[in-house]
C-alpha positions as CSV (number, residue, x, y, z in Angstrom):
1,M,0.0,0.0,0.0
2,S,2.7,2.4,1.0
3,A,4.7,1.5,-2.2
4,S,1.7,2.3,-4.3
5,I,1.2,5.7,-2.6
6,Q,4.9,6.5,-3.1
7,R,4.7,5.6,-6.7
8,W,1.7,7.9,-7.2
9,R,3.5,10.8,-5.4
10,Q,6.8,10.7,-7.4
11,P,8.1,14.2,-8.3
12,S,6.6,15.6,-11.4
13,V,6.7,18.8,-13.4
14,L,2.9,19.2,-12.9
15,P,1.4,20.1,-9.5
16,G,1.1,17.6,-6.8
17,F,-0.9,14.4,-7.0
18,G,-3.8,15.7,-5.0
19,L,-4.3,18.9,-7.0
20,S,-3.8,17.3,-10.4
21,F,-6.0,14.2,-9.6
22,G,-8.7,16.5,-8.2
23,F,-8.7,18.6,-11.3
24,T,-8.9,15.4,-13.4
25,L,-11.9,14.1,-11.6
26,A,-13.6,17.5,-11.7
27,W,-13.0,17.9,-15.4
28,L,-14.2,14.4,-16.2
29,T,-17.3,14.8,-14.1
30,L,-18.2,18.1,-15.8
31,I,-17.5,17.0,-19.4
32,V,-18.3,13.2,-19.2
33,L,-20.1,12.0,-16.2
34,I,-22.8,14.7,-15.8
35,P,-24.0,14.5,-19.4
36,L,-24.0,10.7,-19.3
37,A,-25.8,10.7,-16.0
38,T,-28.4,13.0,-17.5
39,I,-29.1,10.5,-20.2
40,F,-29.5,7.7,-17.7
41,L,-31.8,9.8,-15.5
42,K,-34.0,10.7,-18.5
43,A,-34.3,7.1,-19.5
44,A,-35.0,6.1,-15.9
45,G,-38.2,8.2,-16.1
46,M,-39.6,5.6,-18.5
47,G,-41.2,2.4,-17.3
48,W,-39.3,-0.8,-18.0
49,A,-41.9,-1.9,-20.5
50,E,-41.7,1.4,-22.4
51,F,-37.9,1.3,-22.3
52,V,-37.9,-2.2,-23.9
53,A,-40.6,-1.3,-26.4
54,V,-38.5,1.6,-27.7
55,G,-34.8,0.7,-26.9
56,L,-35.1,-3.0,-27.8
57,S,-37.7,-2.8,-30.6
58,P,-37.1,-4.8,-33.8
59,R,-36.4,-1.5,-35.6
60,A,-33.9,-0.5,-32.9
61,M,-32.2,-3.9,-32.8
62,A,-31.8,-3.8,-36.6
63,A,-30.2,-0.4,-36.3
64,Y,-27.8,-1.6,-33.5
65,Q,-26.8,-4.6,-35.6
66,L,-26.1,-2.4,-38.6
67,S,-24.2,0.3,-36.7
68,F,-22.0,-2.1,-34.6
69,G,-21.5,-4.6,-37.5
70,T,-20.4,-2.0,-40.1
71,A,-18.2,-0.2,-37.5
72,A,-16.5,-3.4,-36.6
73,M,-16.0,-4.4,-40.3
74,A,-14.7,-1.0,-41.1
75,G,-12.3,-1.1,-38.1
76,L,-10.9,-4.4,-39.3
77,V,-10.4,-3.2,-42.8
78,N,-8.6,-0.1,-41.5
79,A,-6.5,-2.2,-39.2
80,V,-5.1,-4.0,-42.2
81,F,-4.7,-1.2,-44.7
82,G,-4.0,1.4,-42.0
83,L,-1.0,-0.7,-41.0
84,V,0.2,-0.8,-44.6
85,V,-0.1,3.0,-45.0
86,A,1.7,3.6,-41.7
87,W,4.4,1.2,-42.8
88,V,4.9,3.0,-46.1
89,L,5.0,6.4,-44.4
90,V,7.6,5.3,-41.8
91,R,9.8,2.9,-43.7
92,Y,10.1,4.6,-47.1
93,S,11.1,8.0,-48.5
94,F,9.5,9.1,-51.8
95,P,8.5,12.2,-53.6
96,G,5.2,13.6,-52.3
97,K,5.4,11.8,-48.9
98,Q,4.2,14.9,-47.0
99,V,1.2,15.2,-49.4
100,V,0.3,11.6,-48.7
101,S,0.7,12.1,-45.0
102,A,-1.6,15.2,-45.2
103,L,-4.2,13.2,-47.2
104,V,-4.3,10.6,-44.3
105,D,-5.5,13.4,-42.0
106,L,-8.0,14.8,-44.5
107,P,-11.0,12.9,-43.0
108,F,-10.3,14.7,-39.7
109,A,-10.7,18.2,-41.3
110,L,-13.3,17.4,-43.9
111,P,-16.9,17.9,-42.8
112,T,-18.5,14.5,-42.6
113,A,-21.5,15.6,-44.5
114,V,-19.3,16.6,-47.4
115,A,-17.7,13.2,-47.3
116,G,-21.1,11.5,-47.4
117,I,-22.2,13.5,-50.4
118,A,-19.0,12.8,-52.3
119,L,-19.2,9.0,-51.6
120,T,-22.8,8.9,-52.6
121,A,-22.1,10.7,-55.8
122,L,-19.3,8.2,-56.5
123,Y,-21.2,5.0,-55.7
124,T,-24.8,5.6,-56.8
125,P,-25.8,3.6,-59.9
126,G,-25.1,6.7,-62.1
127,G,-22.0,7.7,-60.2
128,W,-18.4,7.7,-61.5
129,I,-17.7,4.3,-59.9
130,G,-21.2,3.0,-59.4
131,Q,-22.0,3.0,-63.1
132,Y,-19.3,0.4,-63.6
133,L,-20.4,-1.7,-60.7
134,E,-24.1,-1.7,-61.6
135,P,-23.8,-3.9,-64.7
136,L,-21.9,-6.4,-62.5
137,G,-24.8,-6.6,-60.1
138,I,-22.8,-4.9,-57.3
139,K,-24.8,-2.3,-55.4
140,V,-22.9,-0.1,-53.0
141,A,-24.9,3.1,-52.3
142,F,-28.0,2.6,-50.1
143,T,-26.6,-0.7,-48.7
144,W,-24.5,-1.8,-45.8
145,V,-21.5,-1.9,-48.2
146,G,-21.8,1.9,-48.7
147,I,-22.1,2.5,-45.0
148,S,-18.9,0.4,-44.4
149,I,-17.0,2.4,-47.1
150,A,-18.0,5.7,-45.4
151,L,-16.8,4.4,-42.0
152,V,-13.5,3.2,-43.5
153,F,-13.0,6.7,-44.9
154,I,-13.5,8.4,-41.6
155,G,-11.7,5.8,-39.5
156,L,-8.4,5.3,-41.4
157,P,-6.5,8.2,-39.7
158,F,-7.1,6.7,-36.3
159,V,-5.2,3.5,-37.2
160,V,-2.4,5.2,-39.1
161,R,-1.7,7.8,-36.5
162,S,-1.8,5.2,-33.7
163,V,0.6,2.8,-35.3
164,E,3.0,5.3,-37.0
165,P,4.9,6.5,-33.9
166,V,5.3,2.9,-32.6
167,L,6.8,1.8,-35.9
168,A,9.1,4.9,-36.0
169,D,10.4,4.0,-32.5
170,L,10.9,0.4,-33.5
171,G,13.4,1.2,-36.2
172,R,15.0,-1.0,-38.8
173,E,17.5,-2.4,-36.4
174,V,15.2,-5.0,-35.0
175,E,14.5,-6.3,-38.6
176,E,18.2,-6.4,-39.4
177,A,18.9,-8.3,-36.1
178,A,16.2,-10.8,-36.9
179,A,17.5,-11.3,-40.4
180,T,21.0,-11.9,-39.1
181,L,19.6,-14.7,-36.9
182,G,18.1,-16.3,-40.0
183,A,14.5,-15.2,-39.6
184,T,12.4,-14.9,-42.8
185,R,10.4,-11.7,-43.5
186,W,7.2,-13.3,-42.3
187,Q,8.9,-14.6,-39.1
188,T,10.3,-11.2,-38.4
189,F,6.9,-9.6,-38.8
190,R,5.0,-12.2,-36.8
191,H,7.4,-12.6,-33.9
192,V,9.2,-9.3,-33.7
193,I,7.2,-6.4,-35.3
194,F,3.6,-7.4,-34.7
195,P,3.9,-8.0,-31.0
196,A,5.5,-4.6,-30.6
197,I,2.8,-2.7,-32.7
198,G,-0.1,-4.9,-31.6
199,P,-1.3,-2.7,-28.7
200,A,-1.1,0.4,-30.9
201,L,-2.9,-1.4,-33.7
202,L,-5.7,-2.5,-31.3
203,T,-5.9,1.1,-30.0
204,G,-6.4,2.4,-33.6
205,F,-9.0,-0.2,-34.2
206,A,-10.9,0.8,-31.0
207,L,-10.8,4.5,-32.0
208,A,-12.0,3.7,-35.5
209,F,-14.7,1.4,-34.2
210,A,-15.9,4.0,-31.6
211,R,-16.0,6.7,-34.2
212,G,-17.9,4.5,-36.6
213,V,-20.6,3.5,-34.1
214,G,-21.5,7.1,-33.5
215,E,-20.9,8.4,-37.0
216,Y,-23.8,10.3,-38.6
217,G,-22.9,12.9,-41.2
218,S,-21.0,10.7,-43.7
219,V,-23.5,7.8,-43.5
220,I,-26.9,9.3,-43.8
221,F,-26.5,10.2,-47.5
222,I,-25.1,6.9,-48.6
223,S,-27.2,4.6,-46.4
224,G,-30.6,5.3,-47.9
225,N,-32.1,5.4,-44.3
226,M,-34.5,2.5,-44.9
227,P,-35.9,1.4,-41.5
228,G,-34.9,-2.2,-40.6
229,R,-32.4,-2.3,-43.5
230,T,-30.0,0.6,-43.8
231,E,-31.1,2.8,-40.9
232,I,-28.2,3.4,-38.4
233,A,-28.8,3.9,-34.7
234,P,-27.7,7.6,-34.6
235,L,-30.3,8.4,-37.3
236,L,-32.9,6.5,-35.2
237,I,-32.1,8.8,-32.3
238,V,-32.4,11.9,-34.4
239,T,-35.7,10.6,-35.7
240,Q,-37.0,10.2,-32.2
241,L,-35.9,13.8,-31.4
242,E,-37.6,15.2,-34.4
243,Q,-40.8,13.6,-33.2
244,Y,-40.2,15.1,-29.7
245,A,-39.9,11.6,-28.3
246,Y,-37.0,12.6,-26.0
247,A,-37.5,9.6,-23.7
248,G,-37.3,7.2,-26.6
249,A,-34.2,8.9,-27.9
250,T,-32.5,8.5,-24.6
251,A,-33.5,4.9,-24.3
252,I,-31.8,4.1,-27.6
253,A,-28.8,6.2,-26.5
254,V,-28.5,4.2,-23.3
255,V,-28.5,0.9,-25.1
256,M,-25.9,2.2,-27.5
257,M,-23.8,3.6,-24.7
258,L,-23.8,0.4,-22.6
259,A,-23.0,-1.8,-25.7
260,S,-20.2,0.6,-26.7
261,F,-18.8,0.7,-23.2
262,A,-18.8,-3.1,-23.0
263,V,-17.0,-3.5,-26.3
264,L,-14.4,-0.8,-25.5
265,L,-13.8,-2.3,-22.0
266,L,-13.2,-5.7,-23.6
267,I,-10.7,-4.1,-26.0
268,N,-8.9,-2.3,-23.1
269,L,-8.7,-5.6,-21.2
270,I,-7.1,-7.3,-24.3
271,Q,-4.6,-4.4,-24.5
272,A,-3.7,-4.6,-20.9
273,A,-3.1,-8.4,-21.2
274,S,-1.0,-7.8,-24.3
275,R,1.2,-5.3,-22.5
276,R,1.6,-7.6,-19.6
277,R,2.8,-10.4,-21.9
278,M,5.2,-8.0,-23.6
279,G,6.5,-6.8,-20.2
280,A,7.0,-10.4,-19.1
């Protein structure tokens, strides 16, 4: 116990533990806990039967499945291709590298509604890309595929920027050392590089997933918003608010919040276990 207290109170450039920890709790309470508590209190005003009828209705369950499913799929796609992009930016030098790096951050700066309009214009049956997919029987816009593409677009920077600094710190020396010991490229990646970047890659996936679950602007145009088919959960909340059904909106929000917290908690536990294995 005393060792733990001593570790907390090690000298730091910031003010003492008590002051900084108190400020942290006050800020988190003001910015996070109070708004979330308000949502729970608003939903608590409903009866259990009413809460289930709205928050767990077939329409809401279809929206949850679509939102969480496409967010997870987009996160996995970004985990693969975001790792490749980060690898290229860290390991290679080429003309226009800074331009490519800036393009990675573009989804951060671009209004999501603009991205949604652009993607819809590209993938509708008469769009620049959709007109070639339509004869093949491939429909992107107004389907879950289009939603996934929109979430890949807005989630890519999270993975790239999470993995990039870890790769930069890793350096080429570890690859050269593994090569001198007779390891193949695949063995070097699997046993040396991936364990080192795994926690950062998982962090990027978690951030992309969380952003995708709550995404609205880039999705509403390309989704088609068909209830039970292409209606995302955030849109269902907005629909409830437009009908002045505030209790129903908070019920859906509570279900989404609990599900998101459970998924993110699981990811954090996996990260902690991975770091412990690396430390051992």
